[in-house]
C-alpha positions in Angstrom: -0.2 0.0 0.2 2.8 2.4 0.8 4.4 1.6 -2.5 1.0 2.5 -4.2 0.6 5.6 -2.2 4.5 6.7 -3.1 3.7 5.9 -6.9 0.2 8.2 -6.7 2.2 10.9 -5.0 4.6 10.9 -7.6 1.9 11.8 -10.5 1.4 15.2 -8.9 5.1 15.8 -8.6 6.0 18.9 -11.1 7.5 17.6 -14.4 10.6 19.6 -14.8 11.0 18.4 -18.5 7.7 20.1 -19.7 7.9 23.5 -18.3 8.7 25.2 -21.6 6.9 22.9 -23.5 3.7 23.8 -21.5 4.4 27.5 -21.8 4.7 26.9 -25.9 1.7 24.6 -25.9 -0.5 27.3 -24.1 0.6 30.0 -26.7 -0.2 27.7 -29.4 -3.7 26.9 -28.0 -4.3 30.5 -28.0 -4.1 30.5 -31.6 -6.0 27.6 -32.1 -8.9 29.1 -29.7 -8.6 32.3 -31.7 -9.1 30.6 -35.0 -12.1 28.6 -33.5 -13.9 31.3 -32.1 -13.5 33.7 -35.1 -14.8 30.7 -37.3 -17.9 30.7 -35.3 -18.1 34.3 -35.0 -19.1 34.9 -38.8 -21.2 32.1 -38.7 -23.4 31.7 -35.4 -26.2 33.8 -36.2 -26.8 32.2 -39.3 -26.6 28.5 -37.9 -28.5 28.9 -34.6 -29.6 32.6 -34.2 -33.4 33.7 -33.9 -33.5 33.7 -37.7 -31.0 30.7 -38.3 -31.4 27.6 -39.6 -32.0 25.9 -36.1 -32.5 28.7 -33.5 -30.8 27.7 -30.1 -33.9 29.2 -28.2 -36.0 26.5 -29.6 -33.7 23.8 -28.8 -33.5 25.1 -25.0 -37.2 25.5 -25.1 -37.7 21.8 -26.1 -35.0 20.3 -23.9 -36.4 22.0 -20.5 -39.7 20.8 -21.4 -38.4 17.5 -21.9 -35.9 17.5 -18.7 -37.4 20.1 -16.4 -34.4 21.8 -14.4 -32.1 19.0 -15.3 -31.7 20.4 -18.9 -28.6 22.3 -18.0 -26.8 19.2 -17.1 -27.5 17.7 -20.4 -26.7 20.8 -22.4 -24.3 22.7 -20.0 -24.3 26.0 -21.8 -24.3 29.8 -20.6 -27.4 30.3 -23.0 -29.5 29.4 -20.2 -29.1 32.3 -18.1 -28.5 34.6 -21.1 -31.0 35.1 -24.1 -29.3 34.1 -27.3 -30.0 37.0 -29.4 -28.0 37.7 -32.2 -26.1 40.4 -30.5 -25.3 37.8 -27.7 -24.1 34.9 -29.5 -21.9 37.3 -31.7 -20.7 39.0 -28.5 -19.9 35.2 -27.2 -17.8 34.4 -29.9 -16.3 37.9 -29.7 -15.1 37.5 -26.3 -13.5 34.3 -27.0 -11.4 35.9 -29.8 -10.4 38.7 -27.2 -9.7 36.3 -24.3 -7.7 34.0 -26.8 -5.5 37.1 -27.9 -5.0 37.8 -24.1 -4.1 34.1 -23.5 -1.4 34.8 -26.3 0.3 37.8 -25.2 -0.3 36.4 -21.3 -2.4 39.8 -20.7 -3.9 38.7 -17.4 -4.3 35.7 -15.0 -3.6 32.4 -17.4 -5.7 29.9 -15.5 -8.8 32.3 -15.2 -8.4 33.0 -18.9 -8.3 29.2 -19.8 -11.2 28.3 -17.6 -13.2 31.2 -19.5 -12.3 30.1 -22.7 -13.3 26.4 -22.1 -16.7 27.5 -20.5 -17.2 29.7 -23.4 -16.6 27.0 -26.3 -18.3 24.2 -24.1 -21.2 26.8 -24.4 -20.7 27.2 -28.0 -20.4 23.5 -28.7 -23.8 22.8 -27.3 -25.4 25.7 -28.7 -24.0 25.0 -32.4 -26.3 21.8 -32.0 -25.7 19.6 -35.3 -23.4 22.0 -36.6 -20.8 21.7 -33.9 -21.1 18.2 -33.2 -17.8 17.2 -34.5 -14.7 15.4 -32.9 -12.2 18.4 -33.5 -14.8 20.2 -31.4 -15.0 17.8 -28.9 -10.9 17.8 -28.7 -10.4 21.2 -28.6 -12.8 21.2 -25.4 -10.6 18.3 -23.8 -7.4 19.9 -24.7 -8.6 23.4 -23.4 -9.8 21.8 -20.1 -6.7 20.0 -19.4 -4.8 23.4 -20.3 -6.4 24.9 -17.2 -4.1 22.6 -15.0 -0.9 23.2 -16.8 0.1 26.6 -15.7 4.0 27.1 -15.5 4.7 24.2 -13.5 2.6 21.2 -15.3 2.3 17.9 -13.0 3.2 14.4 -14.4 -0.4 13.6 -14.0 -1.5 16.4 -16.5 1.0 15.4 -18.9 0.1 12.0 -18.8 -3.4 12.9 -19.5 -2.4 14.9 -22.6 -0.5 11.6 -23.7 -3.5 9.7 -23.0 -5.6 11.8 -25.1 -3.1 11.7 -28.1 -2.9 8.0 -27.6 -6.6 7.9 -27.8 -7.0 10.2 -30.5 -4.5 8.5 -33.1 -5.2 4.7 -31.8 -9.0 5.0 -31.9 -8.9 6.1 -35.2 -7.1 3.1 -36.5 -9.1 0.8 -34.3 -12.5 1.9 -35.8 -11.3 1.7 -39.5 -10.5 -1.8 -38.9 -13.6 -2.6 -36.9 -15.8 -1.0 -39.4 -15.3 -3.8 -42.0 -15.2 -1.1 -44.6 -13.8 -2.9 -47.7 -11.9 0.4 -48.9 -10.0 0.0 -45.8 -9.5 -3.6 -45.6 -8.7 -3.6 -49.3 -6.2 -0.6 -49.1 -8.1 1.4 -51.5 -9.4 4.0 -49.2 -6.9 6.8 -50.6 -8.5 6.2 -54.0 -11.6 7.9 -53.1 -10.5 9.7 -50.0 -9.0 13.0 -51.7 -11.9 13.3 -54.1 -15.0 12.3 -51.4 -13.7 14.5 -48.5 -16.2 17.1 -47.6 -14.5 20.2 -48.8 -11.1 19.5 -50.7 -8.8 21.9 -51.9 -6.5 22.2 -54.5 -3.8 19.7 -53.1 -6.6 17.1 -53.1 -6.6 16.9 -56.6 -2.7 16.3 -57.1 -2.8 13.7 -54.3 -5.7 12.1 -56.1 -3.7 11.5 -59.1 -0.8 10.0 -57.5 0.3 6.4 -58.7 -1.9 3.6 -57.4 0.8 1.9 -55.5 1.7 5.4 -53.6 -2.2 5.4 -52.6 -2.1 2.0 -51.4 1.2 2.6 -49.4 -0.4 5.5 -48.1 -3.2 3.5 -46.5 -0.7 1.0 -45.1 1.4 4.1 -43.6 -2.1 5.3 -41.8 -2.8 2.0 -40.2 1.0 1.9 -38.9 0.7 5.4 -37.7 -2.7 4.7 -36.0 -2.3 1.4 -34.7 1.3 0.8 -33.8 3.3 4.1 -33.6 0.6 5.5 -30.6 2.1 2.6 -28.2 5.4 4.4 -28.7 4.1 7.3 -26.4 4.4 5.4 -23.4 7.9 4.1 -24.0 11.6 5.6 -23.6 12.4 8.9 -25.0 13.8 7.7 -28.4 10.4 5.8 -29.1 8.6 9.1 -28.0 10.5 11.1 -30.6 9.7 8.6 -33.3 6.0 8.9 -32.4 6.1 12.5 -32.4 7.9 12.5 -35.8 5.7 10.0 -37.4 2.5 11.6 -36.3 3.6 15.2 -37.1 4.5 13.9 -40.9 1.3 12.5 -41.3 -0.7 15.5 -39.9 1.2 17.7 -42.3 0.5 15.3 -45.3 -3.1 15.5 -44.2 -2.9 19.5 -44.5 -1.4 19.3 -47.4 -4.4 17.4 -49.2 -7.3 18.3 -46.9 -9.3 21.2 -45.3 -9.7 19.9 -41.7 -10.3 23.1 -39.9 -7.6 22.9 -36.9 -7.8 19.3 -36.0 -4.4 18.4 -37.6 -2.8 21.6 -35.9 -4.2 20.2 -32.6 -2.8 17.0 -33.1 0.4 18.2 -34.0 0.5 20.6 -30.9 -0.2 17.4 -28.8 3.0 16.0 -29.9 4.9 18.5 -28.1 4.6 16.6 -25.2 6.6 13.8 -26.6 9.5 16.2 -27.3 10.3 17.6 -23.9 12.2 20.9 -22.9 15.6 19.7 -24.4 14.1 20.2 -28.0 11.7 22.9 -27.2 14.6 25.1 -25.5 16.4 25.3 -28.8 13.6 27.0 -30.4 12.8 29.4 -28.0 14.9 32.6 -27.5 17.9 32.1 -25.2 16.6 35.0 -22.6 12.8 33.6 -22.7 14.0 30.3 -22.1 16.0 31.3 -19.1 13.1 33.4 -17.5 10.7 30.4 -17.6 13.0 27.9 -16.1 13.8 30.4 -13.2 10.2 30.4 -12.6 9.6 28.9 -9.3 7.3 25.8 -8.9 3.8 26.4 -7.4 1.7 23.9 -5.8 -2.2 24.6 -5.7 -4.2 22.1 -3.5 -7.3 23.1 -4.8 -6.3 22.5 -8.5 -4.2 19.1 -7.4 -7.7 17.9 -6.0 -9.8 18.7 -8.9 -7.0 17.2 -11.3 -7.1 14.0 -9.5 -10.9 13.8 -9.7 -11.3 14.8 -13.3 -8.4 12.4 -14.2 -10.4 9.6 -12.9 -13.5 10.8 -14.8 -11.4 11.2 -18.0 -9.8 7.9 -18.2 -13.0 5.9 -17.0 -15.1 7.6 -19.3 -12.7 7.0 -22.2 -12.5 3.6 -21.8 -16.3 2.8 -20.7 -16.9 4.6 -24.1 -14.4 3.0 -26.2 -15.2 -0.6 -25.1 -19.1 0.4 -25.6 -18.3 1.4 -29.4 -16.1 -1.5 -29.8 -18.6 -4.2 -28.6 -21.5 -1.9 -30.3 -23.7 -1.7 -27.1 -23.5 -0.2 -23.5 -22.3 -3.3 -21.9 -23.4 -1.9 -18.3 -25.9 0.9 -18.3 -25.2 2.9 -15.5 -21.4 3.0 -16.4 -22.5 3.9 -19.9 -24.8 6.7 -18.5 -22.1 8.0 -16.3 -19.7 8.1 -19.3 -22.0 10.0 -21.5 -22.6 12.7 -19.0 -18.8 13.2 -18.6 -18.9 13.5 -22.5 -21.4 16.4 -22.0 -18.7 18.6 -20.5 -16.2 17.4 -23.3 -14.2 15.0 -21.6 -13.3 11.3 -22.2 -14.6 11.6 -25.7 -14.5 8.8 -28.5 -12.3 9.7 -31.7 -13.0 7.6 -35.0 -11.7 9.8 -38.0 -13.1 8.6 -41.3 -13.8 4.9 -40.3 -15.8 4.2 -43.5 -14.6 5.9 -46.8 -17.0 7.5 -49.1 -16.5 6.1 -52.7 -18.9 8.5 -54.5 -19.2 12.4 -54.3 -22.7 13.9 -54.6 -23.4 17.4 -54.8 -26.6 19.4 -54.3 -27.5 22.5 -56.1 -30.2 24.9 -54.8 -32.3 26.8 -57.2 -35.2 29.4 -57.0 -37.9 30.4 -59.3 -40.7 32.8 -59.3 -42.6 31.4 -62.2 -41.1 27.6 -62.6 -39.5 28.5 -65.8 -36.6 30.4 -65.2 -34.3 28.9 -62.2 -31.3 30.8 -60.4 -28.9 29.1 -58.2 -27.7 29.7 -54.7 -24.1 29.5 -54.3 -22.1 28.0 -51.3 -18.9 29.3 -50.5 -16.5 26.4 -50.6 -18.2 23.4 -51.9 -17.2 22.2 -55.3 -19.8 24.2 -57.3 -19.0 25.0 -60.8 -16.6 22.6 -62.3 -14.1 25.0 -63.3 -13.9 26.5 -59.4 -10.7 25.7 -58.0 -10.8 24.0 -54.5 -9.7 26.6 -51.9 -7.3 26.1 -48.9 -9.3 27.4 -45.9 -7.7 25.7 -42.9 -8.2 26.5 -39.9 -11.5 27.9 -40.7 -14.7 25.6 -40.7 -17.5 26.9 -42.8 -20.1 24.8 -40.9 -23.0 25.1 -43.3 -20.8 24.0 -46.5 -19.5 20.9 -44.6 -23.0 20.0 -43.3 -24.1 19.8 -46.8 -21.8 16.8 -47.5 -23.6 14.5 -45.2 -27.2 15.4 -47.0 -26.9 13.1 -49.8 -26.9 10.2 -47.2 -30.6 11.2 -46.8 -30.6 10.4 -43.0 -33.3 11.8 -40.7 -30.9 14.1 -38.9 -29.7 15.7 -41.9 -32.7 15.7 -43.9 -34.3 17.5 -40.7 -31.7 20.5 -40.6 -31.7 20.7 -44.4 -35.4 21.0 -44.5 -35.1 24.0 -42.2 -32.2 25.4 -44.3 -34.7 25.5 -47.1 -37.4 26.8 -45.3 -35.1 29.8 -44.2 -34.1 30.5 -47.7 -37.5 30.5 -48.6 -38.6 32.9 -46.0 -35.8 35.1 -47.3 -33.6 34.9 -44.0 -31.0 37.4 -44.2 -29.0 35.4 -41.4 -29.0 32.2 -43.5 -28.5 33.6 -46.8 -25.4 35.3 -45.4 -23.9 32.1 -45.0 -24.0 31.6 -48.9 -21.6 33.0 -51.6 -24.4 34.2 -53.7 -28.0 34.7 -53.1 -29.8 35.3 -56.2 -32.9 36.5 -54.5 -31.5 39.0 -52.3 -34.5 41.6 -52.7 -37.6 39.3 -52.0 -37.3 35.0 -51.5 -38.4 32.9 -54.6 -41.6 31.6 -55.0 -40.3 27.8 -55.7 -37.2 26.1 -54.7 -35.8 22.8 -55.9 -32.6 20.7 -55.3 -30.5 19.1 -57.8 -28.1 16.2 -57.3 -25.1 15.6 -59.4 -22.2 13.2 -59.1 -18.9 14.7 -59.1 -15.5 13.3 -59.8 -11.9 15.3 -60.1 -11.0 15.8 -63.9 -8.2 13.7 -65.0 -5.0 15.6 -66.1 -5.8 15.1 -69.7 -9.3 16.5 -69.3 -8.2 19.5 -66.9 -5.6 20.4 -69.8 -8.3 20.5 -72.1 -10.4 23.5 -70.6 -9.2 24.4 -67.3 -12.0 22.3 -65.2 -11.0 20.7 -61.9 -14.2 18.8 -61.8 -16.6 16.6 -64.0 -20.0 16.3 -63.0 -23.1 14.1 -64.0 -26.6 15.0 -63.2 -28.6 12.3 -61.2 -32.0 14.0 -60.7 -34.1 16.0 -58.5 -33.4 15.5 -54.9 -34.1 13.6 -52.7 -35.7 11.4 -55.4 -32.2 9.9 -56.2 -30.3 7.0 -54.6 -28.9 7.6 -51.2 -25.3 8.0 -51.0 -24.0 5.1 -48.9 -22.2 5.6 -46.5 
């Protein structure tokens, strides 16, 4: 028992190898927070504002009617106490930007700012409903929460929790690719489709798509190695940890070079910092800054230590329970499953499964309006493929939530059809908030009398086809949506 007590006490000892790393990590986290809040700032009103696609006030009212006073535990958000008007929603996102910049330049108490940033993003995470229900949002929440305990003297426990998070992110992604029984992954053909069918490809995807067949198959092999084997190096001695960091960073840079995935790859690279330690970080920081940070006297806050101990148990148990339930495809013990679900509601102990199945066909939707049923004019999204001649744009770390969500609609699953129906209704009503999310609204003066949705199959143009007329895409008309075959998966 004494040996166990000594081992546990060592978890709360300051990790002197990670003091410079922690300082740099918090500064980089400030940049990610800035990008995340700024991205929502320009979209939040059109998504969930009073005249948005899914007004937040309606969701809160429905949750309260169903759950009563316990609704705030199911949807922990500050918007229970402040009315989610357009001004309030945009003010909260703007406040997040301001606090993020304060964190970047260390203009204020670091721990308090980190706590406020976590609370604000958690509120927006739930406020955004289906538009913010993504793994990168959950990842930012967990990263941001743990950062509250970093400070200038990180304990070995909080460093371990970051390593555990990176392990889960990488290993679960590989595990669920295999567990899905997707033929594209098992047949090593996933990358023959991925670059072309991902939600919002940029110009790099076109070039990656046309790499030789053997390179694309080898890329699947590298993906499996980096997600199923390399993550275990995280918990091994320093040479293995450095290998894990190097492989993971290279893979993330390749993804950025070929895909628009907002800030998730940047966050993953940041998590690799804790595999490097101060011996490496010191070499890239200004000498004076490194010396000043190293001279900082370690502090020990008992309240912070106690909270970290409790939350570490919740994070580890919740992530293990959730992973097991997903692996066996059913909740193995309901009370534990409910506990894990409650913890995840606060952004902790999440499940990560990046592209467990691969889409082999790309469907795009074109929305048109008309006042006479004869002449039809098209609405234009900002970043979806659209016209075949339109070059795919690089938009990292921004995530245009509407454009991203449209990618899911061709599956014709109920949640997607519900929000898409609300989106069309807002266009028919002439909502300025919603049309402001688009690149072009041909009915800016008054909404059209009729709306229709056309479905197209898209594929990348071959190099020869592109040389012929400059188009990046080829498309084939499928019919009126939803009277077309749903995309699977």
